[in-house]
C-alpha positions as CSV (number, residue, x, y, z in Angstrom):
1,M,237.9,227.9,313.6
2,S,238.0,227.9,317.4
3,S,240.6,226.0,319.4
4,V,237.8,223.6,320.4
5,D,237.2,222.7,316.8
6,I,240.7,221.4,316.4
7,I,241.0,219.3,319.6
8,D,242.8,216.1,318.7
9,V,241.5,213.8,321.4
10,D,243.7,210.9,320.3
11,S,246.9,212.9,320.9
12,I,246.0,213.6,324.6
13,S,248.3,211.6,326.8
14,D,247.8,212.9,330.3
15,L,245.0,214.0,332.6
16,S,246.3,217.6,332.9
17,T,245.9,218.1,329.1
18,L,242.6,216.4,329.2
19,E,241.3,218.7,332.0
20,T,242.4,221.7,329.9
21,K,240.4,220.5,326.9
22,I,237.3,219.8,329.0
23,T,237.5,223.4,330.3
24,Q,237.7,224.7,326.8
25,I,234.5,222.8,325.8
26,S,232.7,224.1,328.9
27,Q,233.6,227.7,328.2
28,S,232.7,227.5,324.6
29,L,229.3,226.1,325.6
30,R,228.8,229.0,328.0
31,D,229.8,231.5,325.3
32,G,227.7,229.8,322.6
33,T,230.7,229.5,320.3
34,I,230.5,225.8,319.7
35,D,227.8,223.7,318.0
36,P,226.0,221.7,320.7
37,E,226.0,218.4,318.7
38,F,229.7,218.8,318.0
39,A,230.3,219.5,321.8
40,Q,228.4,216.3,322.7
41,Q,230.5,214.2,320.3
42,T,233.7,215.7,321.6
43,V,232.6,215.2,325.3
44,E,231.9,211.6,324.5
45,K,235.5,211.2,323.1
46,L,237.0,213.0,326.1
47,Q,235.1,210.8,328.5
48,Q,236.4,207.7,326.8
49,K,239.9,209.2,326.8
50,Y,239.5,209.8,330.6
51,L,238.5,206.2,331.1
52,D,241.5,205.1,329.1
53,L,244.0,207.3,331.0
54,K,242.9,207.2,334.6
55,N,244.2,204.9,337.2
56,I,242.2,206.4,340.1
57,T,239.1,208.5,340.2
58,N,239.9,212.2,339.5
59,T,237.1,214.1,341.1
60,T,238.2,217.4,339.6
61,I,237.8,216.1,336.0
62,E,234.6,214.3,336.9
63,D,233.2,217.6,338.3
64,K,234.1,219.3,335.1
65,F,232.2,216.7,333.1
66,A,229.2,217.3,335.4
67,T,229.5,221.0,334.8
68,I,229.2,220.5,331.1
69,K,226.2,218.3,331.6
70,G,224.6,221.0,333.7
71,I,225.2,223.5,330.9
72,F,223.4,221.3,328.5
73,V,220.4,221.3,330.9
74,E,220.5,225.1,331.4
75,K,220.5,225.7,327.7
76,N,217.8,223.1,327.0
77,I,220.1,221.1,324.8
78,N,219.1,217.4,324.6
79,S,222.1,215.3,325.5
80,Y,221.7,211.6,324.9
81,N,224.7,209.5,326.0
82,I,225.6,206.9,328.6
83,P,226.6,208.8,331.8
84,L,230.2,208.7,332.8
85,W,229.4,206.9,336.1
86,A,227.7,204.2,334.1
87,K,230.6,203.9,331.7
88,Q,232.8,203.4,334.8
89,L,230.6,200.4,335.6
90,W,231.3,199.1,332.1
91,I,228.0,199.9,330.5
92,S,228.5,200.6,326.8
93,E,226.5,201.3,323.7
94,P,225.3,198.4,321.4
95,K,227.2,198.0,318.2
96,W,225.6,198.1,314.7
97,M,222.2,199.3,316.0
98,S,220.3,202.5,315.2
99,F,219.8,205.0,318.0
100,D,216.2,206.1,318.5
101,I,216.4,209.7,319.7
102,Q,212.6,210.1,319.7
103,R,212.1,207.5,322.4
104,S,215.3,208.2,324.4
105,R,215.5,210.7,327.2
106,Q,218.0,211.9,329.7
107,T,217.2,213.8,332.9
108,Y,219.6,215.5,335.3
109,L,217.7,216.9,338.3
110,S,220.0,217.8,341.1
111,S,217.1,219.3,343.0
112,E,215.4,215.9,343.0
113,W,218.7,214.0,343.7
114,Y,218.8,211.7,340.7
115,D,220.3,211.2,337.3
116,F,218.1,209.2,334.9
117,T,218.8,208.1,331.4
118,T,216.9,205.9,328.9
119,L,218.6,205.1,325.6
120,V,216.7,203.2,322.9
121,Y,218.3,201.3,320.0
122,T,216.6,199.3,317.3
123,W,217.6,196.7,314.8
124,E,217.1,193.0,314.1
125,Y,216.0,190.9,317.1
126,S,218.9,188.4,317.1
127,L,221.5,191.2,317.0
128,A,219.7,193.1,319.8
129,M,219.8,189.9,322.0
130,Q,223.5,189.4,321.1
131,E,224.4,192.9,322.0
132,A,222.4,192.9,325.2
133,E,224.2,189.8,326.4
134,R,227.6,191.3,325.5
135,I,226.9,194.5,327.4
136,A,225.4,192.6,330.4
137,N,228.5,190.3,330.6
138,Q,230.8,193.3,330.4
139,A,228.9,195.2,333.1
140,D,228.3,192.0,335.3
141,L,224.5,192.3,335.0
142,F,222.3,189.2,335.5
143,V,218.9,188.1,334.1
144,S,216.3,189.2,336.6
145,K,215.0,186.3,338.6
146,D,211.7,188.3,339.2
147,F,211.4,188.7,335.5
148,E,212.1,185.0,334.9
149,K,209.3,184.1,337.4
150,G,207.0,186.5,335.5
151,Q,207.8,184.8,332.2
152,A,207.3,181.3,333.7
153,L,203.9,182.4,335.2
154,A,202.9,183.8,331.8
155,Q,203.8,180.5,330.0
156,N,201.7,178.5,332.5
157,T,198.6,180.7,332.2
158,N,195.6,179.8,330.2
159,T,195.1,183.3,328.9
160,N,196.8,184.9,325.9
161,Y,197.0,188.4,327.4
162,I,197.8,190.0,330.7
163,S,196.9,193.7,331.0
164,W,196.7,193.8,327.2
165,L,200.2,192.3,326.9
166,N,200.6,189.4,324.5
167,I,202.0,186.4,326.5
168,D,204.0,185.1,323.5
169,D,205.7,188.5,323.1
170,L,206.6,188.5,326.8
171,T,208.4,185.2,326.5
172,K,210.7,186.7,323.9
173,W,211.9,189.5,326.2
174,V,215.1,189.6,328.3
175,V,216.0,191.9,331.1
176,Y,219.5,192.2,332.6
177,L,219.9,194.1,335.8
178,N,222.4,194.8,338.6
179,H,219.4,194.5,341.1
180,E,216.1,192.6,341.3
181,L,213.0,194.4,340.1
182,L,211.7,195.0,343.6
183,D,215.2,195.8,345.1
184,T,215.8,199.4,344.3
185,N,217.5,200.5,347.5
186,M,220.8,201.1,345.7
187,E,222.8,204.1,344.7
188,C,223.1,203.0,341.1
189,L,220.5,201.0,339.1
190,L,221.4,199.6,335.7
191,S,219.3,197.6,333.2
192,V,219.6,196.4,329.6
193,S,216.5,194.9,328.0
194,V,215.3,193.6,324.7
195,D,211.7,193.3,323.6
196,Q,210.1,191.0,320.9
197,Y,210.7,193.7,318.2
198,G,214.5,193.9,318.7
199,T,214.3,197.1,320.7
200,L,217.2,197.3,323.1
201,I,216.9,199.8,326.0
202,I,219.6,200.9,328.4
203,E,218.4,202.5,331.6
204,T,220.6,204.0,334.2
205,I,219.6,205.7,337.5
206,Q,222.0,207.3,340.0
207,Y,220.7,208.7,343.3
208,N,222.9,211.4,344.7
């Protein structure tokens, strides 16, 4: 068993120890001596521990997390998790919902200067709406005014479909954002949405 396998994240009590453990994960990924899925799970725990411990932004540690993400990309390892920067803005995963890996995707393209993540979760509609509202309140997101206008327009139309979209379905959706739909001139874009089937989607975009 490698030293990475026995990392006790709960016992880490300072940023120096945390940084050492992150370096171990990074080196093990480079060497191919750690299971990628286990590495992702451990990185998730280490990121949460970082958020619990830090009082100010530690760029050295955040650079190390970025290095690990880069290794996932280099080795073509699918890594599906909420980015650290989005967690720092209080975006979190929904509780009690199933993660849909087939419809989720995460892209880190430094050459194109953006970091894009779409995470999809499914369960019963009322739970999805409840969790979307909780996450939105926690991250200070708001219901898109542009989307509300679209819903109002749909309700007042005489047709049942717009571009093959069922109007009744559209009125059951909700979209929470940190920006309006047409206002994308921001460094970080966040959205949490739910459709009529109880599919909850978290989308994060960071422009570098």
